[in-house]
Every structure is written in C-alpha cells, then in structure tokens.
C-alpha positions, 0 to 999 in steps of 0.5 A: 796703729794707735788712734790713726785710722788704719786706712790713713796709715795705708794711704800714708805708706803708699803716698810716701812710696810714690813721692820717694820714687819707690813706686815709680810713675807708671807702676802697677798697684796690687789689686785691693784683695792682694794688698789687703792680704799682704798688709793684714787689713780689710779690703775696705781699708785698701779701697778707701786708701786707693780712693784718696790717692785717686782724688789727689791725682797720685794714681788712676784706674784703667778699665780692665787692668787695675790702678797705676801711679800717675805723674805727680800733680804739679804744685799750684801757682801762687795767687796774685799779691794784692798789696800792689797792683803793679807787682806779682809773683805769679811767675813763681810756683808754690814750693815749701819755704824750707831754705828760709825756715832752715836759715832762721833756726838760729834766729828763732832758737839762738841757743840751739844745738844745731844738727840741722845746718849742713856745714863744717861749723865755725870751729874749723875757721880758726885752723883754716888760715883763710881769714889771712887771705881775706885780709890780704885781698882787702888790701888790694884796690881791685877787690872793691871793683867788678871782675869778669862776669864769668869769674876772676880769671886766676880763680878759674885757673885754680879751679881747673887745677883743683878739679883735675879733670881731663875733660875740663882743661881751660878756664873758659870751661868754668863759670863762677857763681854765688854758691851752687844754688845760683849755679843750679838756677842758671843751669835749670833756666838754660835747660828747662821751661815751666811744664818740662820735667827733670829726673832726680833721685829721691829723697834729695837736697831740698834746695834743688826741689824748692828751685825746681818746683818754684820754676814750675818744673815737673820732677820725676823721682827715682829711688836710691839704695846704698849704691845710689840712684837705681839706674835700672829704674831710671832706664825705664823712666827715660824710655817713657819720658823725655826729661830735660836733664838728670840731676844727681848728688852722686857722692855722699848724697844729701840727705842719705849719705849714699854714694853712687857705685862705679858700676852705676856711674858708668850705667848712668853715663851710658843712659845719658849718651843713649838718650841724649839727656844731660846729667847735672852732677852736684858734687859738693861733698866730693872731698869729704870722705872720712876713710876711703875716697869715693869713685871718680866724679861723673865728669871725670868719666864723661866721654861724650861731654854730657855732664854739667859739673856743679860744685861749691866752696860752701862745704869745703870752707864756709857757707857764707863765702857763697862761691861755687862754679859750673864746669861744662863745655865752652858752648854751654858756659858761654850761654850760662855767662850771658844769663849770669850777666843779669846778676853782673858777677860774684863778689870780687873780694871773696874770689880774689881771696879764694884764688890765692888760697887755692894757689898756695895749696892751703885748701889741701891741709885744711881738708885733711884736718877737717876730715880728721875732725869730722871723723871724730864728730861722726864717732861721737854721734854714732856712739849715741845712735848705736844704743838706740837700735835696740828700740828699732832705730836704724842708720848707715855708718857715715862714710863721708859728707855731713849727715846721718840719715836716721830711720826712727823706731815704729810709733815715733813721729818724725815731726813730733820728735823734731818739735819737742827736741827744738823746745828742749834746745836741739834742732835737726831736719825732718825727712819730709823736707827732702820729698816732693810733698809733705808726707808722713815718713820715719826719717830725720837728718842729723848733721854731725859736722856743725857742732863741736864734740862736746855739743854733740854729746849734749844734743844727742843725750837730749834726743836719746832721752826724748826719743826713748820716752816717745817710743815708750808712749807709742 
C-alpha cells in the first residue's frame, strides 16, 4: 500500500469502478464487513471510504437496505468572467481541457516522441497522393467560395458510395461537417438539452466527454470488455432511465481498441428499437483493421432508422483536413442542416479535393498501404510491451485502430509515469482522460501509428526503462 492510507486506496478503487461504469448507477454496494473481508482490510477502513464517497455524492444509504451507487453528481458551472461585464461563458459547464492540452503537447515539447496524438502520422502523407488533389482543387476558382451548407454535392455523392450502406442511398441523407467533433456537437445539440442524460461506454473518447460535460449533459457510463459495451448492463440502465441517445465507438474503440461483437451489435439495436432511443455510432476507425475486417457497422444493420452515423477523414487521411460527416434519415439531416447554417459551411477547397480523391478511388490503395505500415508499427511497439508483462503489465493485442490500452503493473502510478516520460522526451495519454472525472487508475494509452518505427523503438525503450525503475521503487 506504500505511504497512501489504506482507506484512500479503497476509496480510489470504488470511485474508479463507479466512474468507469463497473459499478452501474443503482447497484448495491456490499455491507461494510463483507467488503472488508473481501479486501483484507478492517471494517473501519471501509466505513471511512464509504463516508468519503457519500460526501461526494457518489453513493447514498437507504434505511434498512444498505448503500447504492447514485447518479453521478454534475460538474459545477463555470463562474462569470469579470474582465468584461458584457460577456460570460455561463452557458458552458466545467470540463477538463484535455483537447487543448493534447494539441499543445508538440508546442510544449517540440522534440517529443509522440504516442499521445491519435492519427496516422506525417509519414503517410507522402504516399497518399492527396497533395496533388489539393493542388488541383486550388486551381479551381469555385474552391475559394462558399458551397452548400450541407456539403459539396459531389463529395456527398462519393461519401454515399464509400459507405456502401443500403440504409444511406442518397446525398440528401448526408451532411458534411468540420470533423466528427463538430458532427457530434450538432447531433448532441439537436437531441439533448442541459440536464438531460445520455449513455456511453466507459472509458470513452475524451473529446465526447468534454463536449457532453460542457453542454451540461449527464453521462451514464456503461462498462465494456473485449466484446465491447456490455449490453446486458445497458438494458438494465435503459429500463430505469430515459436517456436522449446512446453514444458508442463500436469498432476499434478509443481508447481500448475493443470491437463490439456482432451478437452485441444486434442486441444494442434491439434495445434501441424497444425503447425508442437513437444510437449515435462514431465509426472513425472502421477501415483501420490490421488483419480481419470488423463486423458490419451498426448503420448497416439498422432496420428501424434509429442509428445516426458519424465518421471523419481525420483518421483515414490527416487530422488537419477537418472533414467529417453525419449520415441519417433525411428529416434529421434537414434539422442538422438548419443548425449547421450558424457556421455557414465546411471549407470548400478541402471538400473539392476530397471529392475528387474519392471519385478516383485513391483512398482504397492509400488505406491498404497504411494498414500494412500500421501493422508493422504495432508489432514494433508490442515487441517492447511483451517483456514488460513479467513486471505485471497487461495489454490486448491490437486488431485495428491506433492504440494499445495498457494496464500498468501494481505500484506504478500512471500520471507519475506520464510526467517523467515527458521530461525524458516521450509523450502519451493517461487513462483518466477517458473517464468522467479524474480518478487514480492503472491505465495509459499508447498510439502506435503517429511515429515511424525508428521513433517507436526509441520511445518505447525510454518508457520501458522508466517503468522498470518505478516498479522497482514501488
């Protein structure tokens, strides 16, 4: 246990289980004596840990029946900004600034070996052939003027073809956005209001959590395992609450890399139909399998029109492109288009370049080359992770996407490891970024696609050395 009080370790463990959804809202906590015996600690230790969780509002006691997990307390609203009496940001709610911090890594640590950013890396640009399409678009006069709010018509046509879903047969079912983050913002703004609740697997993409929390949306977490979101637990939640929608990253999930099984995909859709709750499918990693292709998209299985499909070219090409799209029924897309009018449209030059790139079917060979490279990069990183399992480190073999989700050995603190590695020239993300609140937890996320193999070798050698030393000192 080290110098940390035992009750604090018990408190942190329970708090993490609540935040990650392992202890769902409404679940019954063990009696003090029973939990104490299970953990090998005194009853007073459990009493004190329970007391702190009750003060924070995570659990509550019911007379005669014990303690239960409460709905997570909402994040407090930001206070008024006093530098100007005419402006305030009280319409936004407090949320950790993870996106800003992540994007600032290369500014703060310009020479860092970067396992933090989730993208395909600069080294894929040369072989993509995409710059030639940008140059060609730049020679077209209409590239410098507005296009349709809903998106450049040819691009929407090509996206319909690229998706290949029977359920999305018309460009009128597609709205082009400035990346999937704007798409998720538009969808959330359409479906939910401050104080409403939504459901998502936990851990999950930190950008979605930051958006939901900033808009005052209550998030109900559902745990996941190697087969994705636990839909049996989801069913219990839907039976007690009326969330506005279910948000999921079902394929090569960020950050865990897990993929929702076909059986659970069908169960999720049946729950959506039964309860009349939309599913927002974030499918950014769909085409990034390293070996076996994933199961069909939820949208491809959608027989009731309940799935709102969200995707982006940031993962398939380059993050600075900032082009994504929403695909749904025409009525919903018309509503989204009206909201999209507030930002006028997505950049025209990029849309024209991308439309011609897709029309020429240049993305298909680019992805084939990228997958081969990503497979090599994953193998290089895993070659350094595997020996660390002797220290207690655990990870799942990457099947697709960009990430290894790594469970650290006991006694190694994730944030301490992250901070020390950054000082030594290697950056990665800490697992608590993907939870609703900061919590002590044993996970880190390593992106294996951003850096070329030689840099992965160097960076992983540094991480291995520091982690081994910290394990010995624990």
